[in-house]
N, C-alpha and C positions, 0 to 999 in steps of 0.2 A: 400548686393545688392538686390534690389527689381525689379520685372518685372511686367509690366502691358500689357501683350500681348492681342491683339485684342481689344484694348480700344480706338481706334482712332475715330475721327469724322465720318469717312467713315463707320466704323463698327456700330456706333450708327445709321447712316442713313440706313444701310441695315436692322437693327433690327426694326426700326420704322421711316420710311421716313417722316411721317406726323409730328412727334414730333421733329425730328432731320433732317430737310431738308438741303441739300447743297445749297450754294449760287448759283445764276444764272451762274456766271463764272465757279465755280467748277463743276456744273452739266454739263455745256457745255464741260468742259475739260474732264469729265468722258465719255461723249458720243464720243468725239474725240479719247480718249485713247483706246476705244474698237471698234472704227470705222475707220474713215479716217486716223488716225495716225498709226493704226495697232499695238499699243504698247502691247496689251494683247495677241499677238501671242507668246510672250516670257515671259512677266510679267503677268502671268495668273491671271485673276480676277474672275474666276468662271462663266464667260459668254462666249458666242460664240465670235469668232473673225469675225467681219463683213467684208466680202470681199470688196475690193475697186479696181477699181472705181465702181460706181453704174451701174445698167443695162444700156445698154445691155451687157457690159463686165463682170460686177459682178453679184452676185446672190441676195444679200439682198437689199430690197427697200431702196433707198437713203443711202446705206451703213450703215443701222441701224441694230443692233443686234436683231434678231427675235427668238433666241434660249431660252431655259429654263435655269434658274439659277441653279448652282450647289448647292447641299445640304451640303456644307462644307464651312468653312471660307477661303476666298481666300488668298493665300500666296504671290501672285504677283511675282513669279518666276517659271520658268519651270525646274529649276535645270540643265539646259543644258549649252552649251558653244557657244560663238560666237566671231568672229573677227569684231569689228565695224570699224576698220581702223583708230584708233586714232594716231595722230602724236607722235613722240618721244618727251618726255618732258625733256628738258635739265636742269630743276631744280630738277630732281630726284636725290637725294643724292647718289644713288647707282653708278652713273656714275663716281663719284669722290672718291670712296672708293678703291683707287688703291695702297695704301701702307699698310704695316703690322700694325696691331693695337698692343696694349700692350701685347697680347698673341701670336703675330706673325701671326695672321690670316689676310689674304687679301681678302676682300669680293668680289672685282671685279678687277682682274688683267688685264682685257681687256679694261677698261675705256669705251670710246664711241664706241669701237668695239663690245660691247655687244648688242644683240637684244633679247627682251623678246618674245620668241616663245610660251609662255603659255603652253597649253596642249601638244603641240608638243614636248617641252623639256621634260616633264614628261614621255611621252610614250617612248622616247629614253633613259630615265634615264640620261639625259644630265646635263650640268653644272648647279650647284645650285639646282638640283632637287633630291629628294629621289628616290631610285630605284623603277622602275615600278614593281608592284606585278605580272605582267603577261607578259612574253616575247612575247606571241602571239599578243599583242597589238602594238608592235613596228612598224609593217608594216603600221599602220594607222597614224604614226607621220606626214608625209608630208601633209596629208589631214586635220591635226589638228593644223598646225602651225598658231600662232596668236590667237587661240581661248582662251577666258577667260570666267570663269563661270559667268552666268547670276545672278546678285545679286537681292535680293528682292527690290521692290520699296517702301516697308513699311519703315517708319521712315527716308526716304531720306531727309526730311526737318526738322528733329529733331534738336533743338538747346536749349541751356539754356534759361530760361525765361527772363533773363536779356538782352539777344540779341535775339529778338523774330523771326528773319528770317534769311535765308541763302542768301538773295538777297539785293544787294545795291539798293538804298542809305542807307538803314538800319534805325536805328542801326542794324547791322547784325553780325552773327557769321561766320567767314570764314571757309568753308569746301572745300574739294577737292573731285572730282567725277571721276568715272571710275578707272580702275586698276592702272593708273600711275599718277593720280591727275592733268591731264592737264586741265580739265574743272573746273571752279571755281564757277559756279552758276547753279541753275536749269534752268534758262533762257538759258544759254549757252548750257546746256545739251540737251534741247529740240531743240534748233536751230541747233545743230550739227546733230541730227537725221534728221532734216528737210532739211538741206541744204549742207550736206557733199559733195554731187555730183553736187551741183549747183555752188559752189565756190572752186573747187579744184585747187591747185597750186603745181607745182613741186619744192617746196622749203621746208626747215626745219623751225621749229618755230623760230621766231625772224627775218625772212627774207621775210616776205610778201611784194609784190611789192608796190611801191609808189601809193597812191590813193586807196589802200585797207586797211581794218582794220582786223587784225587777230581775228579770232573767230566770226567775223560778216560777212565780205565779202571776207574772205580768210581762207581756211583750208589747212594747210601744209600737205604734203604727209604722208601717213601712215608709221608707224615704220615697220610694217609687212604687205606687200601688198597681201600676199597669202591668199586665202580662205575667202575673205571679204564677209560680210553679205550684199547682194544687195537688201534686203527688206526695207532698210532704205536709206537715202541720198538725196531723192528728193520727199518729201511727199506732197508738194504743200500747206503747211499750211501758213496762214497769220500770221502777227505779233500778232494780237489779239488772234488767235487760239493757238499760242505758249504760250501766257500768260495764257490762260484758262487751258491748260494742267498743267502748273506750279501751278495754283490755285487748281487743283484737287490733284496733288501730295502732296500739303500741308495739305490735309485732311487725309493723311495716317499715321500721327504721333500719336503713342500711348500716352496715358495719358489724353485723353479728358474725358472719363467717369470714369477712375480710375487714378487720378493724381499721379505722382511720388513724394514721400515724400522729395526727395533730389533735386528736380528740380531747387531750388534756390541756390545750393551750389557753383556754378561757381563764382569765384572772379576776373577773368581776364577782359580784356577790350573788348568792342565791337568795330566794325569798322563802319565808316560812310562815306557817299559821293560816288560820281561816279554813274555808271549805271550797272545793272545786266548784260547787254549785253557785256560790256567790262571789267567786274570785274576781277581784277588781272592783267590786261594788263600793269599796271604801273610797274609791277615787271618782265615783260618779259625779258629774256636774249637771246643773240644770240647763237644759236646752233653752236658749232665749226664744221669745216669740218669733216665729218664723215669718219673714215677709214672703209675698208670692214669689214663685219661681221666676227668676230673671228672664226677660224677653229674649236676651241673647242666648239663653239655654233652652227654654221651653217654647220660645216663639219662632224658632227656625222651622221653615217648611220642609216636609210635611209635619205639622205640629202633633204633639202627643194626643192620643185619643183613647180615653177621655182626657181633658186638660189636667195637668199636674199642678197642684197648688204649691 
């Protein structure tokens, strides 16, 4: 196995922007990433997070970063945790692993009664989690329900060279994003951050109302509504600005200055057709009626507050 860390187009740009400039769209996306979209408040890029909106409410001129750059390579994560309010994904295989396997192990005896409480489950030493190393942390579980670790934005667009993008119409390599794989493209990912609170519906996946399009003009309710991150959801980005952020994210793939020797090893099929905005919607399935959250998940003290259905 070989690694080419910090070898992306963006790293080359940071080293020598004159020789390795970003495209106009990628540069606009970078400015949005650290400005209007507020992405770098969690996905740290070594620069200031420009406050929004601009004056008089904000502090930075036109929401532009006026701080000094860090003297280290940006990791694009804060190593923190957040609940983004993602819907339950009924295609997650875990919900169907309700019978014993060859060894007699049942991964999920609760079926759709399971809720992924993330960090909250760990702090309780709850179902499916290793024991918390410090019982003093248990008291913080209710304030941590739904929180998932912030992943790096680096290599989020990495694909085999045979399928050069994650985005339809492609040819594209189908990836899944966020902790439960509900989002199927970077376009959808940015659109979710941008419009989660613009198009909220009290439905589960597969049940968006007639006249709406799931992941475009309808976001099903969150699996865990507690402790949601309210710094996202209504960013006011245009469709063009969303696409520009995607263009920037595509510059974070390692292998630009130091190519991976096995980048052409993939022998599978690429996918083609459709739109990045609705990518994967052809395989949406109806979420079944959800039973209450199992007591072995949501009934472990200290219980979620408010209770999770």
